[in-house]
C-alpha positions as CSV (number, residue, x, y, z in Angstrom):
1,M,73.4,113.6,120.2
2,K,76.4,113.0,122.3
3,G,75.1,110.2,124.7
4,R,74.3,107.9,121.6
5,F,78.6,107.9,121.5
6,T,79.2,106.7,124.7
7,P,82.3,104.5,125.5
8,P,81.6,100.5,125.2
9,Q,81.2,98.4,128.5
10,L,84.2,97.3,130.7
11,G,86.2,94.6,128.6
12,T,84.6,95.1,125.0
13,Y,85.0,97.9,121.9
14,I,82.8,99.5,119.5
15,L,83.3,99.2,115.9
16,Y,82.3,102.0,113.9
17,G,82.3,100.5,110.5
18,A,80.1,99.2,107.4
19,D,79.5,96.1,105.5
20,I,80.0,97.6,102.2
21,S,83.7,98.8,103.4
22,L,87.1,97.5,102.5
23,Y,89.2,98.4,105.5
24,S,85.8,98.0,107.8
25,G,85.9,94.1,106.7
26,K,89.7,93.9,107.5
27,L,89.0,95.2,111.2
28,R,86.0,93.1,111.5
29,C,87.8,89.6,110.6
30,Y,90.2,91.0,112.9
31,L,88.5,91.3,116.0
32,K,86.7,88.2,115.2
33,K,89.3,85.5,114.6
34,K,91.2,87.2,117.6
35,G,88.1,86.5,119.9
36,I,88.7,90.4,121.2
37,P,84.7,91.2,122.1
38,Y,82.8,94.0,120.5
39,Q,79.8,95.2,118.4
40,E,79.5,96.7,115.5
41,K,77.8,100.2,115.2
42,A,76.5,101.2,111.5
43,A,78.7,104.8,110.5
44,T,75.7,106.6,109.3
45,Y,75.4,110.1,108.2
46,A,74.6,111.3,112.3
47,C,77.7,109.2,113.2
48,Y,80.1,110.7,110.8
49,K,78.9,114.8,112.0
50,H,78.4,113.8,115.3
51,F,81.0,111.6,116.5
52,I,83.7,110.2,114.1
53,I,84.7,113.9,112.5
54,P,84.6,115.9,115.8
55,R,86.8,112.8,117.6
56,T,89.4,111.6,114.6
57,G,89.4,114.9,112.4
58,V,89.2,113.3,109.6
59,R,86.0,110.9,107.6
60,Y,87.2,107.6,107.4
61,I,86.1,104.1,108.7
62,P,86.7,102.1,110.3
63,V,87.3,103.8,113.7
64,L,87.4,102.0,117.3
65,H,85.8,103.4,120.6
66,T,87.6,102.0,123.4
67,V,86.1,101.6,127.2
68,D,88.2,104.8,128.4
69,D,86.9,107.1,125.5
70,Q,89.8,106.8,122.9
71,V,88.9,106.4,119.6
72,W,91.3,105.0,117.0
73,Q,91.8,105.5,113.5
74,D,93.0,103.3,110.4
75,S,93.0,99.6,110.3
76,T,96.6,99.1,110.3
77,E,97.4,101.3,113.5
78,I,94.2,99.8,115.2
79,I,95.5,96.6,115.0
80,D,99.0,97.4,116.3
81,R,97.4,98.8,119.2
82,L,95.1,95.5,120.0
83,E,98.1,92.9,119.1
84,Q,99.7,94.5,122.5
85,K,97.0,93.6,124.3
86,F,95.6,90.4,122.7
87,T,98.5,88.0,122.2
88,E,96.8,85.1,121.5
89,N,96.9,84.0,117.9
90,P,99.1,86.5,117.0
91,A,98.6,88.3,113.7
92,I,102.3,89.1,113.2
93,P,104.6,85.7,112.8
94,K,107.6,86.0,115.2
95,T,110.0,84.1,112.5
96,P,112.2,86.2,109.9
97,K,110.9,84.9,106.6
98,Q,107.3,85.0,107.8
99,Q,107.0,88.4,108.9
100,V,108.4,89.7,106.2
101,A,106.3,88.2,103.7
102,A,103.0,88.6,105.6
103,H,103.6,92.3,105.9
104,L,105.0,92.5,102.2
105,I,101.4,90.7,101.3
106,E,99.6,92.6,103.8
107,I,100.7,95.9,101.7
108,Y,100.2,94.5,98.6
109,A,96.8,93.9,99.3
110,D,95.8,97.0,101.1
111,Q,97.4,99.4,98.4
112,W,98.2,97.8,95.3
113,L,94.5,96.0,95.2
114,L,92.7,99.1,95.6
115,K,92.7,98.9,91.7
116,T,90.9,95.5,92.0
117,A,88.6,96.5,94.3
118,L,87.4,100.2,92.9
119,Y,87.6,98.5,89.2
120,S,85.4,95.5,90.0
121,R,83.3,98.0,92.1
122,W,82.2,100.7,89.6
123,Y,82.6,98.8,86.5
124,A,80.0,96.6,87.0
125,S,76.3,96.2,85.6
126,K,73.7,98.3,86.2
127,A,72.0,95.6,88.3
128,S,75.2,95.7,90.7
129,L,75.3,99.1,90.8
130,K,71.9,99.3,91.8
131,E,72.8,97.2,94.9
132,I,75.9,99.4,96.1
133,W,73.6,102.4,95.7
134,T,71.3,101.2,98.1
135,G,74.0,99.7,100.1
136,F,75.4,103.1,100.5
137,G,72.3,105.0,101.2
138,Q,71.2,102.5,103.6
139,L,74.1,103.0,105.6
140,L,74.1,106.8,105.8
141,F,70.5,107.4,106.2
142,P,68.7,103.8,107.3
143,R,65.5,105.0,108.1
144,Y,65.0,106.9,104.5
145,P,62.8,105.1,101.8
146,K,64.9,102.8,99.7
147,F,64.4,105.2,96.3
148,L,65.7,107.7,98.6
149,Q,68.4,105.7,99.6
150,R,69.9,104.4,96.1
151,F,69.4,108.3,94.9
152,I,71.5,109.5,97.8
153,G,74.1,106.5,97.6
154,K,74.5,106.8,93.8
155,K,75.3,110.9,94.8
156,V,78.0,109.2,97.5
157,S,79.3,106.8,95.3
158,A,80.5,109.6,92.6
159,K,83.2,110.5,95.2
160,F,84.5,106.9,95.2
161,R,84.7,106.7,91.6
162,G,86.6,110.2,91.6
163,F,89.2,108.4,93.1
164,M,90.0,105.6,90.6
165,P,92.3,107.6,88.1
166,G,94.5,109.0,91.1
167,L,95.0,105.1,91.9
168,G,95.8,104.4,88.1
169,I,92.2,102.7,86.9
170,K,92.1,104.2,83.4
171,P,90.7,102.8,80.2
172,E,93.9,101.9,79.3
173,T,94.7,99.7,82.3
174,F,90.8,98.1,82.7
175,E,92.3,95.1,80.6
176,A,95.5,94.9,82.7
177,I,93.5,95.4,86.3
178,E,91.3,92.2,85.0
179,Q,93.9,90.0,84.0
180,H,95.9,91.1,87.6
181,T,92.7,90.1,89.5
182,K,91.9,86.7,87.8
183,Q,95.6,85.5,87.9
184,L,95.7,86.4,91.7
185,T,92.0,84.6,91.9
186,N,93.6,81.3,90.3
187,V,96.8,81.2,92.5
188,L,94.5,82.0,95.8
189,D,93.0,79.1,95.0
190,V,95.2,76.6,94.4
191,H,96.8,77.9,97.8
192,F,93.6,77.6,100.0
193,S,93.3,73.9,98.4
194,V,96.1,73.2,100.7
195,H,96.3,75.8,103.7
196,D,93.6,77.4,105.8
197,Y,95.4,80.9,105.6
198,I,97.9,82.3,104.0
199,L,100.9,81.1,106.1
200,G,99.4,78.1,107.7
201,G,96.3,77.4,110.7
202,I,95.7,81.2,111.6
203,P,95.1,84.2,109.8
204,S,98.2,86.9,110.0
205,V,98.1,90.4,108.8
206,A,98.3,89.2,105.3
207,D,94.8,87.5,105.7
208,Y,93.5,90.4,107.2
209,A,94.5,93.0,104.4
210,L,93.3,90.3,101.8
211,I,89.7,89.9,103.2
212,G,89.0,94.1,102.8
213,V,89.0,93.3,99.3
214,F,87.8,90.0,98.9
215,Y,85.0,90.5,101.4
216,A,83.6,93.7,100.8
217,H,84.0,93.8,97.1
218,L,84.7,90.8,95.1
219,Y,82.7,88.5,97.5
220,R,79.8,91.3,98.1
221,D,78.9,92.9,95.3
222,L,76.5,91.1,92.8
223,D,78.6,91.0,89.5
224,S,82.2,89.6,91.4
225,G,80.6,87.8,93.8
226,K,78.9,85.2,91.0
227,T,82.1,85.0,89.2
228,L,84.2,84.2,92.4
229,K,81.9,82.1,93.5
230,N,82.2,80.3,89.8
231,V,85.7,80.2,89.6
232,A,87.8,80.1,93.0
233,P,85.4,77.6,95.2
234,N,88.6,77.5,97.8
235,V,88.8,81.6,97.9
236,V,85.3,81.2,98.9
237,K,85.7,78.8,101.7
238,W,88.8,81.2,103.0
239,V,86.3,84.3,103.0
240,E,83.8,82.5,104.7
241,R,86.4,80.9,107.8
242,M,87.5,84.5,107.7
243,I,84.3,86.3,108.2
244,G,83.0,83.0,110.7
245,D,82.9,83.6,114.5
246,E,84.8,80.3,115.1
247,I,88.7,81.7,116.6
248,P,91.3,79.0,114.7
249,S,93.4,77.1,116.7
250,G,96.0,76.0,114.4
251,D,99.3,77.9,114.3
252,Y,102.0,79.4,111.5
253,L,103.5,76.8,109.6
254,A,106.9,74.9,111.0
255,S,110.2,75.9,110.2
256,D,109.4,79.6,109.3
257,E,107.7,78.4,105.8
258,V,106.4,80.4,103.2
259,P,104.9,78.5,100.9
260,E,105.9,78.9,97.1
261,S,102.2,78.7,96.1
262,L,102.8,82.5,96.8
263,D,105.6,83.0,94.9
264,W,103.3,84.9,92.1
265,I,102.3,87.4,94.6
266,F,106.0,88.3,95.4
267,N,106.9,88.3,91.7
268,A,104.0,90.7,91.1
269,I,105.3,93.1,94.5
270,A,109.2,92.7,93.4
271,N,108.2,93.6,89.5
272,Q,105.2,96.2,89.5
273,Q,104.5,97.3,93.3
274,A,108.2,97.8,94.7
275,P,109.2,100.5,91.9
276,V,106.5,102.2,92.7
277,L,106.8,102.6,96.2
278,M,110.3,103.3,96.2
279,D,109.6,105.9,94.1
280,T,106.9,107.3,96.1
281,A,109.5,107.2,99.2
282,E,111.8,109.2,97.1
283,A,109.3,111.4,95.8
284,L,108.3,112.3,99.7
285,H,112.3,112.9,100.3
286,L,112.2,115.7,97.8
287,W,109.3,117.6,98.7
288,Q,110.3,117.3,102.3
289,E,113.5,118.8,101.5
290,E,111.9,121.3,99.5
291,H,109.3,122.5,102.0
292,Q,110.8,121.7,105.2
293,T,107.5,121.2,107.1
294,E,106.6,118.2,109.6
295,E,103.5,117.1,107.8
296,V,103.3,114.9,105.2
297,P,101.0,116.0,102.5
298,R,98.5,112.9,101.6
299,I,98.8,112.9,97.5
300,L,101.6,114.4,95.4
301,H,101.9,114.9,91.9
302,E,101.4,112.0,89.6
303,H,104.1,109.2,88.6
304,E,104.3,106.3,86.0
305,F,103.1,102.8,87.1
306,E,103.2,99.1,85.3
307,I,100.4,96.7,85.8
308,E,100.6,93.4,83.6
309,G,102.7,95.3,80.9
310,V,100.8,98.1,80.7
311,Q,102.1,101.4,81.6
312,S,99.9,104.6,82.9
313,T,100.2,107.0,85.5
314,R,99.0,107.5,89.1
315,K,99.1,109.7,91.9
316,I,101.8,109.5,94.8
317,I,99.9,108.6,97.9
318,A,101.9,108.8,101.0
319,H,99.9,106.2,102.9
320,A,102.0,103.9,100.3
321,Q,105.0,104.6,101.9
322,Y,103.6,104.1,106.0
323,M,102.9,100.8,104.6
324,M,106.3,100.4,103.1
325,Q,108.2,101.1,106.0
326,R,106.6,98.1,107.7
327,P,108.3,95.0,105.8
328,L,110.9,96.8,105.4
329,D,111.4,97.5,109.5
330,A,111.1,93.6,109.6
331,Y,113.8,92.8,107.5
332,T,116.2,95.6,108.8
333,K,115.3,93.5,112.7
334,N,115.9,90.5,111.1
335,Q,118.5,91.0,108.8
336,R,121.5,89.0,110.0
337,D,119.0,85.8,109.4
338,Q,120.5,83.9,106.3
339,A,117.6,82.0,105.6
340,L,115.7,85.4,105.3
341,K,118.6,87.0,103.0
342,G,118.6,84.0,100.5
343,W,114.5,83.9,100.5
344,A,114.6,87.9,99.3
345,V,117.4,87.3,97.1
346,E,115.4,84.2,95.7
347,K,112.0,86.3,95.3
348,N,114.2,89.3,93.6
349,L,113.1,91.7,97.1
350,L,116.8,92.5,98.3
351,M,117.1,95.6,96.8
352,F,113.4,96.4,97.8
353,L,113.6,95.1,101.4
354,T,116.8,97.3,101.8
355,Y,115.7,100.0,100.0
356,D,116.9,103.3,102.3
357,I,113.8,105.0,103.2
358,K,115.6,109.1,103.7
359,S,112.2,110.7,105.0
360,P,110.6,108.1,107.2
361,I,106.6,108.8,108.3
362,R,104.4,108.5,111.2
363,R,100.8,108.9,112.3
364,Q,100.3,111.3,114.6
365,D,96.6,112.5,115.6
366,N,95.5,111.1,112.1
367,R,97.5,112.8,109.8
368,F,101.3,111.8,108.6
369,I,104.4,113.4,109.9
370,F,107.8,113.2,109.3
371,I,109.7,111.5,111.5
């Protein structure tokens, strides 16, 4: 069995993931748009048992296997590592406003839009659910008969459905999540009628984070895919650009421009997501003071949040602070830029971007530790 998981040939990588997986979609598109040679292998049950779990200590995909037999986990960390080696078509803009904006949309897509992704997938028609169940079963046990794949997929999917209340996906928020998704889709459809990508002619980390939700869930799944293709043709074209093999030859917008067509997203971050993130950072700080340990708990108690005027509760998730540190670090690095400060004030994001995280965290051996 060990021989099946040998390192790739020189000059390439092996991506272990799944077409049905949100974060696999994020990393796959990054590899394609950067022109990084790779081959993809399915994260089957045998792969989890004999390779992913023994090598990473966790049960998450995607993972990337390197030629020197390293195994990297977490799509954000993998992209950061690859950016140091592959500098063409940079995924992180170098100019201040665009850099901060890209990281803001990155955390919005990676964290806030999990509600959109899971709600759209698991509160769908029976026909759509059967297709999804079969997809999970085919991934894990590709040689099993279809009826058995569907049965197994249904059992496995119960775990993912179980995550939803902790993310704030509850009956009282269903309508608000639908409204938020519809508004976002409309905003992006207008934006992509003018721009190929979020910040111009090449994708950034903002595009890669968004594509995970929009491809793996809203484009591929039966019900949401029909809706997206009917109401948002420009978003569909962007999805198809992102999943295609063509490497972009454009550049970021000139003069550090961040298009005003994205303002609705920044408003949602400022008024809905940012309070949750700051409360998360405060809760982790209080937990560290009380427990005096290095390792960070992945999940803490519930706290309140609001989406489209509807209040509910959700679990405090440490990964959200890990992602939060990225736009805050980018702002700190560029804080002397007056145009950036003016932009942050205009978008009502200055308080968030200058928030003092008292207990920063980092990833080490696929776990979070306090710095």
